[in-house]
C-alpha positions in Angstrom: 21.2 -14.9 0.7 19.8 -17.7 -1.1 19.1 -16.1 -4.6 17.9 -19.0 -6.9 19.9 -19.6 -9.9 16.4 -20.2 -12.0 14.2 -17.3 -11.4 10.6 -19.5 -10.5 9.0 -19.7 -7.6 9.5 -23.7 -7.6 13.2 -22.9 -7.1 12.9 -20.1 -4.6 10.5 -22.5 -2.4 13.2 -25.5 -2.6 16.2 -23.1 -2.2 15.1 -21.3 0.8 13.5 -24.5 2.6 16.8 -26.3 2.1 19.1 -23.6 3.2 17.0 -22.0 6.2 15.3 -25.1 7.2 14.9 -24.5 10.8 14.9 -20.9 10.8 11.4 -19.0 11.5 9.6 -17.8 8.2 5.8 -16.9 8.9 3.6 -16.6 11.9 1.5 -14.8 13.7 2.3 -12.4 16.5 2.4 -14.2 20.1 2.0 -17.6 18.5 4.8 -20.1 17.2 6.0 -19.6 13.6 6.0 -22.0 10.8 9.8 -22.8 9.9 11.3 -22.9 6.5 10.8 -26.5 6.7 7.2 -26.3 7.7 6.4 -23.9 4.7 7.9 -26.6 2.5 6.2 -29.4 3.9 2.7 -27.6 3.7 3.2 -26.1 0.4 4.1 -29.5 -1.2 1.0 -31.1 0.3 -1.3 -28.4 -0.9 0.4 -28.8 -4.5 -0.5 -32.4 -4.2 -4.2 -31.5 -3.2 -4.6 -29.2 -6.1 -3.1 -31.6 -8.3 -5.8 -34.0 -7.2 -8.5 -31.3 -7.8 -7.4 -31.4 -11.6 -5.3 -27.9 -11.1 -2.8 -28.0 -14.0 -0.2 -25.7 -15.2 -2.0 -22.2 -16.2 -4.9 -22.9 -14.2 -5.9 -20.0 -12.0 -6.4 -20.5 -8.4 -7.9 -17.6 -6.4 -6.7 -16.3 -2.7 -9.1 -14.4 -0.5 -7.9 -13.8 3.0 -6.6 -11.5 5.4 -2.7 -11.6 6.3 -1.9 -15.0 7.8 0.9 -17.6 7.6 -0.7 -19.7 5.2 -1.6 -17.1 2.8 2.3 -17.3 1.8 2.0 -21.2 2.0 -0.9 -20.8 -0.6 0.8 -18.4 -2.8 3.9 -20.5 -2.9 2.2 -23.6 -3.7 0.2 -22.5 -6.5 3.0 -20.9 -8.5 5.4 -23.4 -7.7 2.9 -26.1 -9.3 3.0 -23.6 -12.5 -0.7 -22.7 -11.8 -1.4 -18.9 -11.4 -2.3 -17.4 -8.4 -5.1 -14.4 -8.3 -4.9 -12.7 -4.9 -7.8 -10.7 -3.8 -8.0 -7.6 -2.0 -10.3 -8.2 1.0 -11.4 -4.6 0.5 -13.3 -5.6 -2.5 -17.1 -5.9 -2.6 -19.1 -9.0 -3.1 -20.0 -8.0 -6.4 -16.2 -7.1 -7.2 -15.0 -10.3 -6.2 -17.4 -12.5 -8.0 -16.4 -10.4 -11.3 -13.1 -11.1 -10.2 -13.5 -14.9 -10.1 -15.3 -14.8 -13.4 -12.9 -12.9 -15.3 -10.1 -14.8 -14.3 -11.7 -18.2 -14.7 -10.5 -19.3 -11.5 -11.1 -23.1 -10.8 -10.3 -23.1 -7.2 -10.4 -20.6 -4.1 -8.5 -20.8 -1.1 -10.3 -18.5 1.5 -10.0 -17.5 5.2 -13.0 -18.4 7.3 -13.2 -14.5 8.0 -14.1 -13.9 4.6 -16.1 -16.5 3.6 -19.1 -14.6 3.7 -18.2 -12.5 1.0 -18.7 -15.8 -1.5 -22.4 -15.7 -0.6 -23.6 -14.9 -4.3 -23.5 -16.5 -7.6 -20.1 -17.9 -7.9 -19.1 -18.6 -11.6 -19.2 -22.0 -13.4 -15.5 -22.1 -13.8 -15.0 -22.3 -9.9 -14.8 -26.3 -9.1 -13.4 -26.6 -5.5 -12.7 -24.5 -2.5 -10.2 -24.8 0.5 -10.3 -23.2 3.9 -6.8 -21.3 4.1 -6.9 -21.8 8.0 -6.1 -25.2 7.8 -5.7 -25.8 4.0 -8.6 -28.3 4.1 -11.5 -28.8 1.4 -14.9 -27.2 1.9 -18.3 -27.2 0.2 -19.0 -24.9 -2.6 -22.5 -25.2 -2.1 -22.3 -24.2 1.5 -20.3 -21.1 0.6 -23.2 -20.0 -2.0 -26.1 -21.1 0.2 -24.8 -19.5 3.5 -21.7 -17.9 3.0 -19.8 -20.2 5.8 -17.2 -22.9 5.5 -18.7 -26.5 5.8 -15.7 -29.1 5.5 -16.2 -31.4 2.7 -14.2 -35.0 2.7 -11.8 -35.0 -0.2 -13.6 -36.1 -3.2 -12.2 -39.4 -4.9 -9.9 -38.1 -7.4 -6.6 -39.4 -8.9 -3.8 -38.8 -6.8 0.0 -39.3 -6.8 3.1 -38.5 -4.9 4.8 -36.9 -7.8 5.1 -33.2 -7.8 3.8 -31.4 -10.8 5.7 -30.0 -13.6 8.0 -27.1 -12.8 7.2 -23.7 -14.3 9.7 -21.6 -16.5 10.8 -18.4 -15.6 8.6 -16.4 -18.2 5.5 -18.5 -17.4 2.7 -16.5 -16.0 2.7 -16.7 -12.2 0.1 -14.2 -10.9 -2.8 -12.0 -12.1 -3.4 -9.0 -9.7 -6.6 -7.0 -9.9 -5.9 -3.4 -9.0 -8.2 -1.2 -7.4 -6.7 2.4 -8.1 -7.7 5.7 -7.9 -9.3 5.6 -11.4 -11.9 3.2 -10.5 -11.1 0.7 -13.4 -9.8 -2.5 -11.9 -7.7 -4.2 -14.4 -6.0 -7.8 -14.4 -2.3 -7.1 -14.5 -0.2 -10.3 -15.5 3.4 -10.9 -14.0 5.6 -13.6 -14.5 8.0 -15.8 -12.4 10.8 -13.4 -13.8 8.8 -10.3 -13.3 8.3 -10.9 -9.6 11.5 -12.6 -8.7 13.9 -10.4 -10.8 12.4 -7.4 -9.0 13.0 -8.8 -5.5 16.9 -9.5 -6.5 17.1 -6.0 -8.1 15.5 -4.6 -4.7 18.3 -6.5 -3.0 20.8 -4.4 -4.8 19.8 -1.4 -2.9 18.6 -2.7 0.5 20.2 -5.5 2.1 18.1 -8.3 4.1 19.7 -11.0 5.9 18.5 -14.2 7.7 18.3 -12.3 11.1 15.8 -9.6 10.0 12.5 -9.4 11.7 9.4 -7.8 9.5 6.0 -7.0 10.9 3.4 -7.2 8.1 0.7 -4.3 8.4 -0.2 -3.9 4.4 -2.4 -6.3 2.7 -0.4 -9.0 1.3 -2.4 -9.1 -2.5 -0.9 -5.8 -3.1 2.4 -6.0 -4.9 4.0 -3.9 -2.8 3.7 -5.9 0.4 3.9 -8.9 -1.4 7.2 -8.7 -3.3 9.1 -6.6 -0.7 7.4 -8.0 2.4 7.1 -11.5 1.5 9.1 -12.7 -1.2 12.2 -10.7 -0.3 12.3 -12.1 3.2 11.6 -15.7 2.0 14.4 -15.4 -0.6 16.7 -14.4 2.4 15.8 -16.4 5.4 14.3 -13.4 7.1 11.1 -14.1 9.2 7.7 -12.2 8.9 5.0 -12.0 11.6 1.4 -11.0 10.9 -1.2 -9.5 13.0 -4.4 -11.4 13.5 -6.4 -8.1 14.1 -6.6 -4.8 12.3 -3.3 -2.6 13.0 -5.0 -0.1 15.4 -2.6 1.5 18.0 -3.9 -0.8 20.6 -2.8 -4.0 18.6 0.3 -2.4 16.9 2.0 -1.1 19.8 2.3 -4.4 21.5 3.3 -6.2 18.6 5.9 -4.1 17.6 7.0 -4.2 21.3 7.0 -8.0 21.0 8.5 -8.8 17.5 11.0 -5.7 17.9 11.0 -5.4 14.0 14.3 -4.7 12.2 12.3 -3.7 9.2 8.7 -2.5 8.2 6.8 -1.3 5.3 4.1 1.2 5.4 2.5 3.9 3.5 2.4 7.5 4.0 -0.8 7.9 5.8 0.4 5.5 8.7 3.6 7.7 9.6 1.9 10.9 8.8 -0.8 10.1 11.4 1.9 9.3 13.9 3.6 12.7 13.4 0.4 14.9 13.2 -1.4 13.1 16.1 1.9 12.5 18.5 4.4 14.9 17.5 2.9 18.1 16.0 0.4 18.9 18.8 3.4 18.7 21.4 5.6 20.9 18.9 2.8 23.6 18.6 1.1 23.2 22.2 2.0 27.2 22.8 3.3 30.2 21.3 6.6 29.8 22.4 7.1 26.2 21.3 5.9 27.3 17.8 8.4 30.1 17.7 11.2 27.6 18.7 10.4 25.1 16.1 10.8 27.5 13.3 14.5 27.8 14.2 16.5 25.3 12.3 19.0 23.8 15.1 16.2 24.2 17.6 13.6 22.1 15.5 16.2 19.6 14.8 17.1 19.1 18.3 13.4 18.9 19.2 12.4 16.5 16.2 15.5 14.2 17.2 14.2 14.0 20.9 10.3 13.3 19.4 12.2 10.7 16.8 13.8 8.8 19.3 10.5 8.2 21.4 8.9 7.2 18.1 11.5 4.8 17.3 11.3 3.3 20.8 7.5 2.7 20.2 8.3 0.8 17.1 10.3 -1.6 18.9 13.8 0.0 19.0 15.6 -2.0 16.5 14.4 -0.6 13.1 17.1 -0.4 10.4 14.7 0.0 7.3 11.4 1.7 7.4 10.3 1.6 3.8 7.2 3.9 2.7 5.6 3.5 -0.5 2.1 3.7 -2.2 1.9 7.6 -2.6 3.7 10.8 -2.0 4.8 11.5 1.6 4.0 14.8 2.9 7.2 17.2 3.3 6.5 18.0 6.5 6.7 14.3 8.1 9.7 13.8 5.9 11.6 16.6 7.3 10.6 15.5 11.1 12.0 11.9 10.0 15.5 13.5 8.5 15.7 15.6 11.4 15.0 12.5 13.8 17.5 10.5 11.9 14.8 7.8 11.7 15.9 5.0 9.4 13.1 5.6 6.5 13.3 5.0 2.9 10.9 6.1 0.2 10.0 4.0 -2.8 8.1 4.3 -6.2 6.7 1.9 -8.4 3.7 0.2 -9.6 1.5 -3.1 -9.9 2.6 -3.2 -13.4 6.3 -3.1 -12.6 6.2 -6.0 -10.0 6.3 -3.1 -8.2 9.8 -1.2 -7.5 11.2 1.2 -10.0 12.9 3.4 -7.8 14.2 3.5 -4.1 17.5 3.7 -2.3 18.7 2.8 1.6 17.8 4.8 4.6 21.4 6.2 4.4 21.2 7.9 0.9 17.8 9.4 0.9 17.1 12.9 -0.6 14.5 15.1 0.6 11.4 14.5 -1.3 12.9 12.1 -3.7 11.9 8.7 -4.3 15.3 7.3 -4.7 17.0 6.2 -8.1 16.6 3.4 -10.5 17.2 -0.3 -9.2 19.9 -1.8 -10.8 19.3 -4.0 -13.9 16.1 -2.0 -14.6 15.8 1.7 -16.6 13.9 4.4 -16.1 13.9 7.7 -17.9 11.9 10.7 -18.9 9.9 10.8 -22.0 9.9 14.1 -23.9 11.1 16.3 -20.9 10.0 20.0 -20.9 13.3 22.1 -21.8 12.9 24.5 -19.0 11.9 22.2 -16.0 13.1 18.7 -17.2 9.8 17.3 -16.3 8.2 14.4 -18.3 6.3 11.2 -18.3 8.1 8.6 -16.5 8.6 5.5 -18.2 10.5 2.1 -17.5 12.1 -0.8 -19.1 13.4 -4.3 -17.6 12.5 -7.8 -16.5 10.0 -6.6 -14.1 7.7 -5.0 -16.5 4.2 -6.8 -16.7 3.1 -9.3 -19.6 0.2 -7.1 -20.0 -3.6 -7.0 -18.8 -5.4 -10.1 -18.5 -7.8 -10.6 -21.8 -7.2 -6.9 -22.8 -4.6 -6.6 -25.3 -6.1 -3.2 -26.4 -5.3 -1.5 -23.5 -2.0 -3.3 -22.9 -0.9 -1.7 -26.2 -1.7 1.8 -24.9 0.4 1.8 -22.1 3.5 0.8 -24.2 5.9 3.2 -26.2 6.5 2.2 -29.8 9.9 1.2 -28.9 8.9 -1.0 -25.7 8.8 1.5 -22.6 5.9 1.2 -20.0 4.2 4.2 -19.5 3.8 5.0 -15.8 1.3 7.8 -16.4 3.2 9.9 -13.6 5.0 13.0 -14.3 8.6 13.6 -13.1 12.3 14.8 -13.3 15.6 13.1 -12.7 18.2 15.3 -11.1 21.9 15.3 -11.9 22.8 12.8 -9.1 20.3 10.3 -10.8 17.3 10.8 -8.2 13.8 10.6 -9.3 11.1 13.4 -8.1 7.3 12.7 -8.7 5.2 15.8 -9.4 1.9 13.6 -9.8 -0.3 11.7 -12.1 -0.4 13.0 -15.4 -4.6 12.6 -15.6 -4.8 14.9 -12.6 -2.7 17.8 -13.5 -4.8 20.8 -14.3 -4.0 23.6 -16.8 -4.7 27.0 -15.5 -6.3 29.6 -18.0 -3.0 31.2 -18.8 -1.4 27.6 -19.6 0.7 26.9 -16.4 0.4 23.2 -15.0 -0.9 22.9 -11.4 -0.5 20.0 -9.6 -3.0 19.2 -7.1 -1.2 16.9 -5.0 1.1 20.0 -4.0 -1.7 22.1 -3.1 -3.2 19.2 -0.9 0.2 18.9 0.7 0.1 22.7 1.9 -3.6 22.1 2.9 -2.5 19.2 4.9 0.0 20.8 6.6 -2.5 22.9 8.7 -3.2 21.6 12.3 -6.8 20.6 12.1 -6.7 18.9 8.8 -7.0 15.3 8.2 -7.0 15.0 4.7 -8.0 17.0 1.5 -8.5 16.8 -2.4 -8.4 19.5 -4.7 -9.9 19.5 -8.4 -11.1 22.1 -10.9 -14.7 23.1 -11.2 -16.1 25.5 -13.6 -12.3 26.9 -14.3 -12.0 27.5 -10.4 -9.6 25.5 -8.0 -11.8 24.1 -5.3 -10.9 21.8 -2.2 -12.7 19.4 -0.1 -11.2 19.5 3.4 -11.7 16.7 6.0 -11.4 18.3 9.5 -10.1 16.7 12.6 -13.2 17.4 15.0 -11.8 16.1 17.7 -9.0 18.5 17.8 -11.4 21.0 17.1 -13.6 19.9 19.9 -10.3 19.8 22.3 -9.2 23.4 21.2 -12.4 25.0 22.0 -12.8 23.3 25.4 -9.2 24.6 26.4 -10.3 28.2 25.1 -13.4 28.4 27.0 -11.8 26.8 30.3 -8.9 29.3 30.0 -11.7 32.1 29.9 -13.0 30.9 33.3 -16.0 29.1 32.1 -17.1 25.5 32.4 -17.0 23.3 29.3 -20.2 21.4 30.4 -22.3 24.7 31.1 -21.6 25.7 27.5 -23.2 22.7 26.1 -26.9 23.6 26.4 -28.1 21.0 24.0 -26.7 18.7 21.5 -28.2 20.6 18.8 -26.6 24.0 20.1 -23.3 22.4 20.3 -23.5 20.7 16.8 -24.5 24.2 15.5 -21.4 25.7 17.2 -19.0 23.2 16.0 -20.4 23.7 12.4 -19.7 27.4 12.7 -16.3 26.9 14.2 -15.6 24.5 11.2 -16.5 27.2 8.6 -14.4 29.9 10.4 -11.5 27.0 10.3 -11.9 26.4 6.8 -11.7 30.1 5.9 -8.3 30.6 7.7 -7.2 27.6 6.2 -7.9 28.8 2.8 -6.4 32.2 3.4 -3.2 30.7 4.9 -2.8 28.3 2.2 -3.4 30.5 -0.6 -0.8 32.8 0.9 1.7 30.0 0.7 0.7 29.4 -3.3 1.9 31.1 -6.5 -1.0 33.3 -8.1 -2.5 30.4 -10.3 -2.6 27.8 -7.9 -4.6 30.0 -5.4 -7.9 28.4 -4.0 -11.0 29.8 -4.8 -13.5 28.0 -2.6 -13.0 25.4 0.0 -16.0 22.9 1.4 -16.1 20.5 4.2 -15.6 17.0 3.1 -17.8 15.4 6.4 -16.6 11.5 5.9 -13.4 10.7 5.6 -12.4 9.9 1.7 -12.6 6.4 0.3 -9.5 4.9 -0.3 -7.7 2.2 -2.2 -6.0 -0.4 0.0 -2.5 1.8 -0.1 -4.5 4.6 1.3 -4.7 6.8 -1.9 -7.7 8.6 -2.1 -10.1 7.3 -4.8 -10.3 10.6 -6.7 -12.5 9.2 -9.4 -15.6 9.0 -6.8 -15.1 12.8 -6.0 -14.7 14.0 -9.6 -17.9 12.4 -10.6 -19.5 14.5 -7.5 -17.8 17.6 -9.0 -19.2 17.0 -12.4 -22.7 16.7 -11.2 -22.4 20.4 -10.0 -21.4 21.9 -13.1 
């Protein structure tokens, strides 16, 4: 491991490129990767190019691209020269991207060819130049604004030299990250070199990464989770990272895992939950006997272990760390992973904390916990409830953000008087130091008798139901309501099997598309009623659902696959 003595990206780039010079660093699956030496040379050339464009220490440079090797090259070049990188999620709309460019005051944008169409809008006056991330050559800003296409432009006549720009300091601003959270209020989070790199070093205190490790990247690099843990840490330790050149569908992901044979992966709960519900659970509940057997502890563990071995093999067969973060993992899915001996680990953090606050290695996980505080960082519970020990999670350490860009008032609101960062999450710490998250404080519903109701817990119970894909629980006129998105493919399959077992041809029953639709709607309504009754039987008296309604389309989500709750709360208010 090559931890730089000085925690800046310039030192990181120079140290790792020297120590791991010929080792593979960043590459696409199926292509020859860039070595650490290649990354250094490309980043150095880019620094000189940006200097020729007039980019100086503190200037903002935006990145807009899907995951690719040159994303990492661009990130390192911008930060190593003391400029400020502004990574933009490709999930943002054209209007949101335009606002981010204007708010950040970005002078240059490095954009991939696949994303140039999103710049066919009014670009801010601050933006003076653009480069194509695919080959790091200059493109015309006018062509982007006129057609949304990348047209190469010869390097304009500018003073250039072979002298590297001034190196940044540890506490200099390195990145501004615009979040797209569940609240619907994007904010520019300012992170210093010290914030990001200290968090990388502290994360290595709970999980070792070595130069022989191979990571397959499936989460967006502009998100702090993937950037710090899935890019900065591997680059610090000489590991290699491979990227997909297509969306991570099963048909793309499975062959990639077979080729790369990753030793480490980072995911969000939705990915592994889908694997469990779509590949494991149907087989374990395929018949009455199987459903009874899986309720017996020893048998359940054996069946889970058998299924887990198949999943492990599908993931390449070499994993020793499977990180899960971004939101709470479903309890049933975690139980399967524990029984199967799958090398999973759950972490907790926020963009504002660079990101990791708590976590642990796969061998020391505790059921439904997000691990313990990272070394050299602190977390505690603010004003804990005397009975439950629950309170707001607050944090302090070198990883805590500098503040929100151009918003000192909002920055003040998220810090206590004695300087602790308020996460906005409710949780408790057990006697062993493990952190347990109850949910977002703003999501808590207070019952008419004063009890705290945690919608995330009720959603977890709903999502345990076989034909449920996802759900959202909220309060309407003092009652608990759930929106449920059903798995119509499974419902359709179940109906077909039932009719065929009764001696009828499934095709004969489809008299018309209209009749079939009406029938499926009827079946869905009946299933929703069943779900409400079954879930309510497992809930305490003040958490029972009064009404359930179908959510026909999948819920809109953030890049880490959390439901954008505010969108549906607005609809809820319209109904009041």
